[in-house]
Structure formats: structure tokens, C-alpha cells
C-alpha positions as CSV (number, residue, x, y, z in Angstrom):
1,M,217.1,-108.5,138.4
2,C,214.0,-106.5,136.8
3,N,214.4,-102.7,137.6
4,R,212.6,-101.7,134.3
5,Y,208.5,-101.8,133.8
6,R,206.3,-99.5,131.5
7,Q,202.8,-99.0,132.5
8,M,201.1,-96.9,129.9
9,K,197.2,-96.8,131.3
10,D,195.8,-94.7,132.7
11,K,193.7,-94.5,136.1
12,V,189.4,-95.5,134.5
13,Q,192.0,-97.5,131.4
14,L,193.2,-99.7,134.4
15,G,190.3,-100.2,136.5
16,A,188.1,-101.7,133.5
17,L,191.1,-104.2,132.2
18,F,191.6,-104.9,136.3
19,N,187.8,-104.2,137.3
20,A,189.1,-102.2,139.8
21,R,188.2,-98.7,142.2
22,P,191.1,-96.1,141.8
23,L,191.9,-94.7,145.6
24,T,193.6,-91.2,144.1
25,Q,191.9,-88.4,141.9
26,D,195.4,-87.5,140.7
27,A,196.9,-89.3,137.4
28,L,198.6,-92.3,138.0
29,P,202.5,-93.1,136.9
30,H,202.2,-94.3,134.2
31,G,205.5,-94.7,131.7
32,E,209.6,-95.6,132.3
33,L,209.0,-96.7,136.3
34,F,212.5,-97.0,138.1
35,P,212.7,-98.2,142.0
36,K,212.4,-96.1,144.8
37,R,210.4,-94.2,142.5
38,P,205.7,-94.6,142.9
39,A,203.9,-96.5,140.7
40,A,200.2,-98.5,140.2
41,V,198.7,-101.5,141.9
42,I,195.7,-103.1,142.0
43,R,195.0,-104.7,146.1
44,V,192.0,-106.1,147.9
45,E,190.2,-103.6,150.3
46,G,187.3,-104.1,152.2
47,G,186.6,-106.4,150.0
48,E,186.7,-104.5,146.2
49,R,189.2,-104.1,144.3
50,V,191.1,-100.7,144.1
51,I,193.7,-99.2,142.3
52,D,196.8,-97.4,145.1
53,V,199.9,-96.1,144.4
54,M,203.0,-97.2,145.9
55,T,206.8,-96.8,146.4
56,W,208.9,-99.6,144.2
57,G,211.2,-101.6,146.5
58,V,210.7,-102.3,150.8
59,P,213.4,-101.4,152.8
60,L,214.7,-104.4,154.4
61,Q,217.8,-103.4,156.7
62,G,217.5,-99.8,154.9
63,K,218.0,-100.9,151.3
64,P,214.8,-101.3,149.1
65,I,213.7,-104.6,147.4
66,T,212.4,-104.5,144.3
67,N,211.8,-108.0,143.1
68,V,211.1,-111.5,145.9
69,R,212.8,-115.0,145.7
70,N,213.5,-116.8,148.3
71,L,209.4,-116.9,149.9
72,Q,210.6,-119.5,152.4
73,S,212.0,-116.4,153.4
74,P,210.3,-114.8,157.1
75,F,209.7,-111.3,156.1
76,W,208.7,-112.0,152.6
77,R,206.8,-115.6,154.2
78,N,204.6,-112.6,156.3
79,M,203.6,-111.1,153.3
80,L,202.6,-114.3,151.2
81,A,200.4,-115.6,153.9
82,N,198.2,-112.8,154.1
83,P,196.4,-111.9,151.2
84,D,195.5,-108.2,152.9
85,R,199.2,-108.1,151.6
86,R,199.9,-109.5,147.5
87,C,199.0,-107.1,145.4
88,L,199.2,-107.5,141.1
89,V,201.4,-105.7,139.8
90,P,199.5,-103.8,136.2
91,V,202.8,-104.1,133.8
92,T,202.8,-102.6,129.2
93,S,206.6,-104.3,129.0
94,F,209.5,-105.1,131.3
95,C,213.2,-104.5,130.5
96,E,215.9,-107.3,130.7
97,W,220.2,-106.3,131.1
98,S,222.3,-108.1,128.5
99,G,226.0,-107.2,127.6
100,E,228.7,-105.5,129.6
101,K,228.3,-102.8,131.9
102,G,229.1,-100.0,129.7
103,S,227.7,-101.8,125.8
104,K,224.7,-102.8,127.9
105,S,222.0,-103.1,125.5
106,E,218.6,-103.4,126.5
107,H,215.5,-106.3,125.9
108,W,211.3,-105.0,126.2
109,F,209.2,-108.7,127.1
110,A,205.2,-107.9,126.6
111,M,202.8,-110.1,126.4
112,P,200.6,-109.5,122.6
113,S,197.3,-111.8,123.5
114,R,197.7,-108.7,126.0
115,D,197.8,-104.9,126.5
116,V,198.6,-104.8,130.5
117,F,198.9,-108.1,132.3
118,A,199.8,-108.2,135.8
119,F,203.1,-108.5,137.8
120,A,202.9,-110.7,141.7
121,G,203.6,-108.4,143.8
122,V,203.8,-107.8,147.8
123,W,203.1,-104.8,149.3
124,R,203.2,-103.3,153.3
125,P,203.6,-99.9,154.8
126,T,207.0,-98.6,156.0
127,E,207.1,-95.3,157.8
128,A,207.4,-93.5,154.8
129,G,204.1,-95.0,153.1
130,N,203.0,-98.7,151.3
131,A,205.5,-99.8,149.9
132,F,205.0,-103.3,147.4
133,A,207.9,-105.8,145.8
134,F,206.7,-108.2,142.9
135,L,208.5,-111.5,142.6
136,T,210.6,-113.4,140.8
137,C,211.3,-116.8,140.0
138,G,214.0,-119.7,138.5
139,Y,213.9,-122.1,135.5
140,D,212.6,-125.0,134.9
141,G,215.8,-126.5,133.3
142,D,218.7,-124.8,131.6
143,P,218.0,-120.7,131.6
144,A,218.9,-120.2,127.7
145,A,215.8,-122.3,126.4
146,H,213.1,-120.1,128.0
147,V,212.7,-116.2,126.2
148,V,214.0,-114.8,128.9
149,G,216.4,-117.2,130.8
150,A,218.3,-116.4,127.1
151,I,218.6,-113.1,128.4
152,H,218.8,-113.4,131.8
153,P,219.4,-116.9,133.2
154,K,219.6,-115.4,136.8
155,A,215.3,-114.9,137.1
156,C,212.5,-114.3,135.5
157,P,209.5,-111.5,136.6
158,V,206.4,-114.2,138.1
159,I,203.8,-112.8,135.4
160,L,200.0,-113.7,135.9
161,H,197.6,-115.3,134.4
162,Q,194.7,-113.8,133.7
163,E,192.9,-116.4,135.8
164,D,195.2,-116.5,137.7
165,E,195.4,-113.0,139.5
166,E,192.2,-113.3,141.6
167,S,193.9,-117.0,143.8
168,W,196.9,-114.3,143.3
169,L,194.9,-111.7,145.5
170,G,193.5,-114.6,147.9
171,G,194.8,-118.1,148.2
172,H,195.9,-119.8,150.2
173,V,199.8,-119.0,150.3
174,D,200.8,-122.8,149.0
175,E,198.5,-122.4,146.1
176,V,200.0,-118.6,145.9
177,C,203.3,-120.2,146.1
178,A,203.3,-122.4,143.6
179,L,201.7,-119.8,140.5
180,A,205.7,-119.0,141.1
181,T,206.7,-119.8,137.8
182,P,208.1,-118.3,134.1
183,L,205.5,-117.6,132.1
184,P,205.4,-119.8,129.0
185,S,207.8,-118.9,126.5
186,Q,205.5,-118.6,123.3
187,L,202.8,-116.1,125.1
188,L,206.1,-113.7,125.6
189,K,207.5,-111.0,122.8
190,V,211.6,-109.9,122.6
191,S,212.3,-106.6,121.1
192,D,215.3,-103.9,121.0
193,A,212.3,-101.1,122.1
194,P,209.7,-101.0,124.2
195,P,206.5,-102.1,121.9
196,D,204.6,-100.0,123.5
């Protein structure tokens, strides 16, 4: 489960990269991002992409859920079926851990071909403001054969190919759920420290 990532771009840079207009004049949260804290997302409003700030973790029975894996759950399915409740989560790198508690090692994953890539996200309004989570998925075959699975065999964040981002934001639910697959290993690079 990915509960730590970095986003190092400002709103002007994100706006240019994702063809999106910032909704706030304030600086965007950046650097290392953690659950229950604000982060930038890209969503569609009035037919145009906007950069919004939401809390990472959608409340479910009082607990913030940061990663979505069960795409058939009615709770998530309602958001997945509604394009207005889908978003892109901009990321420059993300962290997974290995080892035993007390002596864990961090591993940072980035996409060398893109400064910023996007997790497939969903969001919803809550009493405390808008909140988002992003999708994770299993692996085809042996997890150890995948660059992320070798470190974290349970699940991999759903990283969208750039050409699939528009489909994620506006496509039919069956089309977008089919995008929930691991990015090919050769497109990712892993290091022991954040590459940004």
C-alpha cells in the first residue's frame, strides 16, 4: 500500500503539464505527501481541467482510505461510475518499504520519461471538505517479476499512461476500470532515495 509520495511542481508547472487551471491562488502542497494531509489533484469542472487541493484519504466508517483496490465495492463503484468523481493525482515519485518493522528500507519509484506522472484517483465531498484516494492493482503472474512487486507484492499504484489520462477523466466505467493494471516495469526506475 502506497502511503507516501512526492509532488515537486508548483501550480504553474502542473497547469502546463496537465493543461489545467488552478482553482486557488495559494501555493500547492508539495514535497513529501502523507495521508490525512492536503495534496493537489486534477479534475474536470465545467468541461475544463482544474487543479484542486483535497485531503488524501476518503473516510469510510470513520477511517481514511488512501488506496482503492476493490473496484467492485459499491462504495468505490459509485465514484468510478461518475466521471465527475475521478481525478488525476500528480506524482514525481512514490515510496514503498521493505524489511521488518524497526529496520525497514525505503525504495523510491519514478518514471524517467516523465517529470510528473499521474495516479488514477477518485474523490468525493465530505463534511470536512473534498477527499481523494488513488487506485492500486494486483500483478499479472509473479509479483516478484515486476519492479514494484519485488518490493511490495500486495499491490501497485495505478499509474496512467499519458494517453490514457483523458479516458480516465471522462470514459465509461468499464473502460476506466480496465486501466487498473501495473505500469510496465521498464517504464519505472527504483532508487534508495527520492530522485527529485
